[in-house]
N, C-alpha and C positions, 0 to 999 in steps of 0.2 A: 479300217483296220490299220494298226501301226505300220505294217509293211507298205501299204499304199502311200502313207504319209511320207515315207522315206525312199520311195523308188527314185533311182537316180537317172532314169531315162524314159523317154516316150517317143512315139513317132507321130507324125501328122503329114497329110498330103496338102500341098499348097494349091492356090487357085488355078495354076497351070498344070496340075497333075504330077508335080515332082514330090517324091516322098523324102521327108527329112527325119533324121534321128536327132533328138535333143538330149544332151547329157549335162548334168550338173557336176561341175568341178568345185567341190567344197574345199575351203581352206580351214585349217585348225582354228578352233575358237581361241581368241586372244582375250586376255583379261587385264584389268588394271591399267597401269601406266602405258604399257606398250600399245594397248588397244586405243588409248587416247591419242598417242603420238601418231599412230597409223590410221586414225579415223578417216582421213580424207583420201587415203589410197583406194582407188576404185577397185583394186583387186582384193581388198580386205575380206569381203564377204563371199569370195569365190566368183565363178562366172558360169555362163551357159555356153556350150559348144553346139552349134547347129551343123550337121553334116548331111549333104544330099547324096543320093545315089549317083549323082553326076560329078562326084569328086570335088564339090565345093564345100568350103568350111568357113564358118563365121563364128565370132566370139562376141558375147554380150556381157558387159558388166557396167554398172550394177544391173541386176535382173529382177523381174517381179517374183515375189515369193510364191504366188499362186500359179506359176507356170505349168505345174503338173495337171491342173484341173481346168485351165481356160480353154475356150473353144479353139478349133483349128484356125478360124478367122483371126482371133486375137493373137495367137502365138505366131502366126505368119507375119503380122504387123511388127512384132518384136524381132522376128528373124530378119525382116527387111531393114530394120534399124541397126542390126548387129554389124560389127566390123568384119570385113572379109579378111581371112587369113590366107596369105599367099602359099602356094604349094611348096613343099620341100624341094630344094635344088635337084636332088637325085630324081625325084618324080618328074621334074620339068625336063630333065635330060632324056628321059625315055620317050617323051611325046614325039 
């Protein structure tokens, strides 16, 4: 169904039992000249954000278009390849 095609998040449990939420951050479609100029910008097509229940956050760009339907094993491999996003300073101060 069209809804499934455009769902913007999914969850999976990795090989050590940590549950992750994966969200797609899409960027507006660009057309024409601007799209050609920005073609090599890695953020052009949006990115995936991986967030674990243990407060870890990672960002992946570019990302595989079939991320919604791939197995937990495959999506975990992409998660491991994603760039870790440091916590916000405010959150760090609370620790």
